Biopython code that builds the backbone (N, CA, C, O; Angstrom):
import numpy as np
from Bio.PDB.StructureBuilder import StructureBuilder

atoms = [
    (1, "MET", "N", (-0.987, 27.020, -9.734)),
    (1, "MET", "CA", (1.283, 27.360, -10.180)),
    (1, "MET", "C", (1.321, 28.768, -10.111)),
    (1, "MET", "O", (0.279, 29.387, -10.326)),
    (2, "LYS", "N", (2.293, 29.325, -9.861)),
    (2, "LYS", "CA", (2.566, 30.348, -9.889)),
    (2, "LYS", "C", (3.840, 31.029, -11.333)),
    (2, "LYS", "O", (4.890, 30.701, -11.886)),
    (3, "ILE", "N", (2.792, 32.143, -11.347)),
    (3, "ILE", "CA", (3.306, 33.178, -12.975)),
    (3, "ILE", "C", (3.933, 34.077, -13.191)),
    (3, "ILE", "O", (3.445, 35.190, -13.388)),
    (4, "ASN", "N", (5.585, 33.734, -13.214)),
    (4, "ASN", "CA", (6.460, 34.447, -13.132)),
    (4, "ASN", "C", (6.358, 35.741, -14.354)),
    (4, "ASN", "O", (6.435, 35.528, -15.564)),
    (5, "ARG", "N", (6.168, 37.122, -13.709)),
    (5, "ARG", "CA", (5.965, 37.927, -15.505)),
    (5, "ARG", "C", (7.611, 39.140, -15.332)),
    (5, "ARG", "O", (8.209, 39.548, -14.336)),
    (6, "LYS", "N", (7.807, 39.334, -16.665)),
    (6, "LYS", "CA", (9.200, 39.302, -16.898)),
    (6, "LYS", "C", (9.151, 41.014, -16.428)),
    (6, "LYS", "O", (8.265, 41.842, -16.637)),
    (7, "HIS", "N", (10.468, 41.157, -15.721)),
    (7, "HIS", "CA", (10.253, 42.742, -14.938)),
    (7, "HIS", "C", (11.126, 43.054, -16.283)),
    (7, "HIS", "O", (11.398, 42.203, -17.131)),
    (8, "LYS", "N", (11.555, 44.566, -16.331)),
    (8, "LYS", "CA", (11.208, 45.529, -16.840)),
    (8, "LYS", "C", (12.866, 45.602, -16.865)),
    (8, "LYS", "O", (13.526, 45.556, -15.827)),
    (9, "GLY", "N", (13.349, 45.700, -17.953)),
    (9, "GLY", "CA", (15.137, 45.313, -18.412)),
    (9, "GLY", "C", (15.602, 44.136, -18.207)),
    (9, "GLY", "O", (16.827, 44.057, -18.301)),
    (10, "GLU", "N", (14.791, 42.763, -17.847)),
    (10, "GLU", "CA", (15.583, 41.497, -16.833)),
    (10, "GLU", "C", (15.507, 40.820, -18.146)),
    (10, "GLU", "O", (14.769, 41.182, -19.063)),
    (11, "SER", "N", (16.156, 40.017, -18.171)),
    (11, "SER", "CA", (17.360, 39.325, -18.724)),
    (11, "SER", "C", (16.199, 37.932, -18.485)),
    (11, "SER", "O", (15.421, 37.854, -17.534)),
    (12, "PHE", "N", (16.329, 36.926, -19.585)),
    (12, "PHE", "CA", (15.639, 35.886, -19.626)),
    (12, "PHE", "C", (16.497, 35.051, -18.538)),
    (12, "PHE", "O", (15.752, 35.024, -17.559)),
    (13, "GLU", "N", (17.258, 34.605, -18.327)),
    (13, "GLU", "CA", (18.701, 34.283, -17.267)),
    (13, "GLU", "C", (18.105, 33.764, -16.261)),
    (13, "GLU", "O", (17.972, 32.623, -15.819)),
    (14, "SER", "N", (17.563, 35.421, -15.796)),
    (14, "SER", "CA", (17.499, 35.661, -14.149)),
    (14, "SER", "C", (15.782, 35.523, -14.355)),
    (14, "SER", "O", (15.353, 35.092, -13.285)),
    (15, "LEU", "N", (14.588, 35.740, -15.377)),
    (15, "LEU", "CA", (13.416, 35.181, -15.323)),
    (15, "LEU", "C", (12.794, 33.381, -14.739)),
    (15, "LEU", "O", (11.862, 32.954, -14.058)),
    (16, "MET", "N", (14.334, 32.608, -15.738)),
    (16, "MET", "CA", (14.512, 31.661, -15.644)),
    (16, "MET", "C", (15.092, 31.184, -14.158)),
    (16, "MET", "O", (14.612, 30.244, -13.524)),
    (17, "LYS", "N", (15.816, 31.714, -13.874)),
    (17, "LYS", "CA", (16.152, 31.573, -11.679)),
    (17, "LYS", "C", (14.948, 32.087, -11.078)),
    (17, "LYS", "O", (14.475, 31.483, -10.115)),
    (18, "ARG", "N", (14.498, 32.928, -11.440)),
    (18, "ARG", "CA", (13.352, 32.883, -10.647)),
    (18, "ARG", "C", (12.330, 32.023, -10.614)),
    (18, "ARG", "O", (11.798, 31.779, -9.531)),
    (19, "PHE", "N", (11.990, 31.563, -11.511)),
    (19, "PHE", "CA", (11.180, 30.551, -11.760)),
    (19, "PHE", "C", (11.284, 29.507, -11.130)),
    (19, "PHE", "O", (10.447, 28.988, -10.391)),
    (20, "ARG", "N", (12.983, 28.929, -11.568)),
    (20, "ARG", "CA", (12.965, 27.350, -10.895)),
    (20, "ARG", "C", (12.696, 27.558, -9.506)),
    (20, "ARG", "O", (11.789, 26.938, -8.951)),
    (21, "LYS", "N", (13.666, 28.672, -8.689)),
    (21, "LYS", "CA", (13.150, 29.127, -7.681)),
    (21, "LYS", "C", (11.796, 28.864, -6.893)),
    (21, "LYS", "O", (11.606, 28.416, -5.762)),
    (22, "SER", "N", (11.135, 29.192, -7.640)),
    (22, "SER", "CA", (9.485, 29.648, -6.868)),
    (22, "SER", "C", (9.083, 27.966, -7.009)),
    (22, "SER", "O", (8.461, 27.363, -6.134)),
    (23, "VAL", "N", (9.585, 27.320, -8.337)),
    (23, "VAL", "CA", (8.832, 25.759, -8.120)),
    (23, "VAL", "C", (9.394, 25.326, -7.211)),
    (23, "VAL", "O", (8.676, 24.745, -6.397)),
    (24, "GLU", "N", (10.562, 25.377, -6.976)),
    (24, "GLU", "CA", (11.154, 24.329, -5.778)),
    (24, "GLU", "C", (11.031, 25.152, -4.690)),
    (24, "GLU", "O", (11.598, 24.359, -3.938)),
    (25, "LYS", "N", (10.714, 26.263, -3.821)),
    (25, "LYS", "CA", (10.085, 26.517, -3.334)),
    (25, "LYS", "C", (8.465, 26.050, -2.935)),
    (25, "LYS", "O", (8.067, 25.958, -1.774)),
    (26, "SER", "N", (7.738, 25.814, -3.992)),
    (26, "SER", "CA", (6.667, 25.738, -3.870)),
    (26, "SER", "C", (6.068, 24.011, -3.586)),
    (26, "SER", "O", (4.901, 23.629, -3.501)),
    (27, "ASP", "N", (7.151, 23.332, -3.501)),
    (27, "ASP", "CA", (7.454, 21.818, -3.935)),
    (27, "ASP", "C", (6.610, 21.421, -5.370)),
    (27, "ASP", "O", (5.851, 20.503, -5.058)),
    (28, "ILE", "N", (6.493, 21.651, -6.379)),
    (28, "ILE", "CA", (5.753, 21.095, -6.814)),
    (28, "ILE", "C", (6.641, 19.803, -7.430)),
    (28, "ILE", "O", (6.087, 18.725, -7.643)),
    (29, "LEU", "N", (7.796, 19.974, -7.644)),
    (29, "LEU", "CA", (7.972, 18.873, -8.535)),
    (29, "LEU", "C", (8.010, 17.370, -7.838)),
    (29, "LEU", "O", (7.570, 16.293, -8.240)),
    (30, "ASN", "N", (8.826, 17.794, -6.439)),
    (30, "ASN", "CA", (8.184, 16.792, -5.502)),
    (30, "ASN", "C", (6.732, 15.985, -5.205)),
    (30, "ASN", "O", (6.556, 14.873, -4.709)),
    (31, "GLU", "N", (5.966, 16.767, -5.595)),
    (31, "GLU", "CA", (4.350, 16.456, -5.603)),
    (31, "GLU", "C", (4.035, 15.987, -6.887)),
    (31, "GLU", "O", (3.201, 15.091, -7.022)),
    (32, "VAL", "N", (4.780, 16.643, -8.130)),
    (32, "VAL", "CA", (4.655, 15.439, -9.590)),
    (32, "VAL", "C", (4.982, 13.898, -9.662)),
    (32, "VAL", "O", (4.523, 12.954, -10.306)),
    (33, "LYS", "N", (6.197, 14.090, -8.514)),
    (33, "LYS", "CA", (6.567, 12.194, -8.758)),
    (33, "LYS", "C", (6.498, 12.056, -7.714)),
    (33, "LYS", "O", (7.414, 11.391, -7.230)),
    (34, "GLY", "N", (5.553, 12.507, -6.872)),
    (34, "GLY", "CA", (5.309, 11.247, -5.928)),
    (34, "GLY", "C", (4.082, 10.754, -6.626)),
    (34, "GLY", "O", (3.943, 9.532, -6.578)),
    (35, "ARG", "N", (2.889, 11.627, -7.452)),
    (35, "ARG", "CA", (1.540, 11.499, -7.773)),
    (35, "ARG", "C", (2.119, 10.375, -9.580)),
    (35, "ARG", "O", (1.254, 9.595, -9.977)),
    (36, "GLU", "N", (3.397, 10.434, -10.371)),
    (36, "GLU", "CA", (3.749, 9.597, -10.624)),
    (36, "GLU", "C", (3.043, 7.919, -11.092)),
    (36, "GLU", "O", (2.866, 7.408, -12.198)),
    (37, "HIS", "N", (2.810, 7.489, -9.889)),
    (37, "HIS", "CA", (2.565, 5.850, -9.302)),
    (37, "HIS", "C", (1.317, 5.881, -8.332)),
    (37, "HIS", "O", (1.166, 6.309, -7.187)),
    (38, "TYR", "N", (0.440, 5.225, -9.291)),
    (38, "TYR", "CA", (-0.683, 5.123, -8.225)),
    (38, "TYR", "C", (0.392, 3.815, -6.411)),
    (38, "TYR", "O", (1.148, 2.846, -6.351)),
    (39, "VAL", "N", (-0.359, 4.822, -5.356)),
    (39, "VAL", "CA", (0.534, 4.122, -4.102)),
    (39, "VAL", "C", (-0.984, 3.386, -3.383)),
    (39, "VAL", "O", (-2.037, 3.985, -3.168)),
    (40, "LYS", "N", (-0.672, 1.877, -3.108)),
    (40, "LYS", "CA", (-2.168, 1.820, -2.356)),
    (40, "LYS", "C", (-2.268, 2.564, -0.995)),
    (40, "LYS", "O", (-1.185, 2.838, -0.478)),
    (41, "ASP", "N", (-3.358, 2.922, -0.353)),
    (41, "ASP", "CA", (-3.675, 3.191, 0.630)),
    (41, "ASP", "C", (-2.668, 2.552, 1.782)),
    (41, "ASP", "O", (-1.911, 3.262, 2.444)),
    (42, "SER", "N", (-2.778, 0.883, 1.954)),
    (42, "SER", "CA", (-2.484, 0.558, 2.776)),
    (42, "SER", "C", (-0.581, 0.404, 2.973)),
    (42, "SER", "O", (0.116, 0.144, 3.954)),
    (43, "THR", "N", (-0.188, 0.768, 1.254)),
    (43, "THR", "CA", (1.645, 0.950, 1.207)),
    (43, "THR", "C", (1.660, 2.309, 1.957)),
    (43, "THR", "O", (2.616, 2.379, 2.730)),
    (44, "THR", "N", (0.852, 3.426, 1.942)),
    (44, "THR", "CA", (0.836, 4.665, 2.369)),
    (44, "THR", "C", (0.786, 4.739, 4.029)),
    (44, "THR", "O", (1.491, 5.491, 4.703)),
    (45, "ARG", "N", (0.054, 4.038, 4.415)),
    (45, "ARG", "CA", (0.150, 4.143, 5.973)),
    (45, "ARG", "C", (1.447, 3.156, 6.881)),
    (45, "ARG", "O", (1.902, 3.520, 7.966)),
    (46, "LYS", "N", (1.869, 1.891, 6.159)),
    (46, "LYS", "CA", (2.556, 1.403, 6.601)),
    (46, "LYS", "C", (3.865, 2.092, 6.476)),
    (46, "LYS", "O", (4.779, 1.734, 7.218)),
    (47, "LEU", "N", (4.120, 3.412, 5.283)),
    (47, "LEU", "CA", (5.536, 3.694, 5.151)),
    (47, "LEU", "C", (5.065, 4.937, 6.552)),
    (47, "LEU", "O", (5.881, 5.142, 7.450)),
    (48, "ALA", "N", (3.829, 5.586, 6.544)),
    (48, "ALA", "CA", (3.615, 6.671, 7.480)),
    (48, "ALA", "C", (3.948, 5.701, 9.279)),
    (48, "ALA", "O", (4.262, 6.141, 10.385)),
    (49, "GLY", "N", (3.801, 4.938, 9.005)),
    (49, "GLY", "CA", (3.919, 3.808, 10.263)),
    (49, "GLY", "C", (5.353, 3.769, 10.733)),
    (49, "GLY", "O", (5.794, 3.981, 11.862)),
    (50, "GLU", "N", (6.096, 3.396, 9.425)),
    (50, "GLU", "CA", (7.105, 3.225, 9.290)),
    (50, "GLU", "C", (8.277, 4.864, 10.120)),
    (50, "GLU", "O", (8.947, 4.958, 11.148)),
    (51, "ILE", "N", (7.964, 5.833, 8.975)),
    (51, "ILE", "CA", (8.223, 7.180, 9.698)),
    (51, "ILE", "C", (8.311, 7.599, 11.157)),
    (51, "ILE", "O", (9.268, 7.992, 11.824)),
    (52, "ALA", "N", (6.508, 7.319, 11.577)),
    (52, "ALA", "CA", (6.343, 7.881, 12.804)),
    (52, "ALA", "C", (7.601, 6.857, 13.798)),
    (52, "ALA", "O", (8.194, 7.512, 14.655)),
    (53, "LYS", "N", (7.927, 5.567, 13.705)),
    (53, "LYS", "CA", (8.487, 4.635, 14.570)),
    (53, "LYS", "C", (10.406, 5.028, 14.492)),
    (53, "LYS", "O", (11.074, 5.088, 15.525)),
    (54, "LYS", "N", (10.816, 5.181, 13.538)),
    (54, "LYS", "CA", (12.002, 6.209, 13.560)),
    (54, "LYS", "C", (12.207, 7.218, 13.820)),
    (54, "LYS", "O", (13.331, 7.576, 14.173)),
    (55, "ARG", "N", (10.755, 8.356, 13.697)),
    (55, "ARG", "CA", (10.932, 9.550, 14.609)),
    (55, "ARG", "C", (11.092, 9.421, 15.662)),
    (55, "ARG", "O", (11.895, 10.056, 16.347)),
    (56, "GLU", "N", (9.983, 8.130, 16.205)),
    (56, "GLU", "CA", (10.170, 7.999, 18.051)),
    (56, "GLU", "C", (11.315, 7.415, 18.091)),
    (56, "GLU", "O", (11.959, 8.383, 18.496)),
    (57, "LYS", "N", (11.927, 6.755, 18.009)),
    (57, "LYS", "CA", (12.830, 6.086, 18.659)),
    (57, "LYS", "C", (14.231, 7.440, 18.055)),
    (57, "LYS", "O", (15.267, 6.780, 18.145)),
    (58, "LYS", "N", (14.498, 8.387, 17.717)),
    (58, "LYS", "CA", (15.292, 9.632, 17.300)),
    (58, "LYS", "C", (15.079, 9.863, 18.344)),
    (58, "LYS", "O", (15.923, 9.506, 19.166)),
    (59, "ARG", "N", (13.442, 10.809, 18.979)),
    (59, "ARG", "CA", (13.028, 11.260, 19.617)),
    (59, "ARG", "C", (14.087, 10.782, 20.896)),
    (59, "ARG", "O", (14.995, 11.461, 21.375)),
    (60, "GLN", "N", (13.663, 9.377, 21.289)),
    (60, "GLN", "CA", (14.278, 8.788, 22.460)),
    (60, "GLN", "C", (15.257, 8.797, 22.640)),
    (60, "GLN", "O", (15.638, 9.094, 23.772)),
    (61, "ASP", "N", (16.452, 8.384, 21.333)),
    (61, "ASP", "CA", (17.358, 8.536, 21.548)),
    (61, "ASP", "C", (18.167, 9.469, 22.132)),
    (61, "ASP", "O", (18.972, 9.272, 23.042)),
    (62, "GLU", "N", (17.755, 11.184, 21.191)),
    (62, "GLU", "CA", (18.173, 12.206, 22.083)),
    (62, "GLU", "C", (18.131, 12.400, 23.472)),
    (62, "GLU", "O", (18.951, 12.946, 24.210)),
    (63, "GLN", "N", (16.958, 11.827, 23.737)),
    (63, "GLN", "CA", (16.590, 12.475, 25.458)),
    (63, "GLN", "C", (17.199, 11.560, 26.358)),
    (63, "GLN", "O", (17.323, 11.685, 27.577)),
    (64, "SER", "N", (17.639, 10.441, 25.481)),
    (64, "SER", "CA", (18.281, 9.500, 26.694)),
    (64, "SER", "C", (19.807, 10.307, 26.671)),
    (64, "SER", "O", (20.441, 10.440, 27.718)),
    (65, "LEU", "N", (20.320, 10.830, 25.350)),
    (65, "LEU", "CA", (21.548, 11.755, 25.551)),
    (65, "LEU", "C", (21.859, 12.797, 26.512)),
    (65, "LEU", "O", (22.817, 13.087, 27.228)),
    (66, "LYS", "N", (20.554, 13.312, 26.237)),
    (66, "LYS", "CA", (20.385, 14.979, 26.924)),
    (66, "LYS", "C", (20.461, 14.421, 28.651)),
    (66, "LYS", "O", (20.799, 15.215, 29.529)),
    (67, "ARG", "N", (20.040, 12.728, 29.021)),
    (67, "ARG", "CA", (19.753, 12.592, 30.614)),
    (67, "ARG", "C", (21.423, 12.289, 31.119)),
    (67, "ARG", "O", (21.963, 12.669, 32.158)),
    (68, "SER", "N", (21.976, 11.516, 30.052)),
    (68, "SER", "CA", (23.247, 10.973, 30.180)),
    (68, "SER", "C", (24.313, 11.942, 30.959)),
    (68, "SER", "O", (25.014, 11.820, 31.964)),
    (69, "ARG", "N", (24.045, 13.124, 29.839)),
    (69, "ARG", "CA", (25.090, 14.724, 29.876)),
    (69, "ARG", "C", (24.871, 15.361, 31.381)),
    (69, "ARG", "O", (25.597, 16.340, 31.558)),
    (70, "ARG", "N", (24.121, 15.061, 32.386)),
    (70, "ARG", "CA", (23.643, 15.634, 33.429)),
    (70, "ARG", "C", (24.113, 14.970, 34.228)),
    (70, "ARG", "O", (23.896, 15.189, 35.419)),
]
sb = StructureBuilder()
sb.init_structure("model")
sb.init_model(0)
sb.init_chain("A")
sb.init_seg("    ")
for serial, (resi, resn, name, xyz) in enumerate(atoms, 1):
    if name == "N":
        sb.init_residue(resn, " ", resi, " ")
    sb.init_atom(name, np.array(xyz, "f"), 0.0, 1.0, " ", f" {name:<3s}", serial, name[0])
structure = sb.get_structure()
């Protein structure tokens, strides 16, 4: 985790704003939420497959739209 040091003449509010931005940018909160409960390997694979199917369907739909425009 990145440690933010206070700059000379910087207010506490701006330091907290920089810290929140760095946490959000490094995606720490999503990782913590993901590790909150154990997820079985089979469930992880199942979700990954569903996401891949959805992504492929979206790609095919976009591709068919491009063909129909010509």
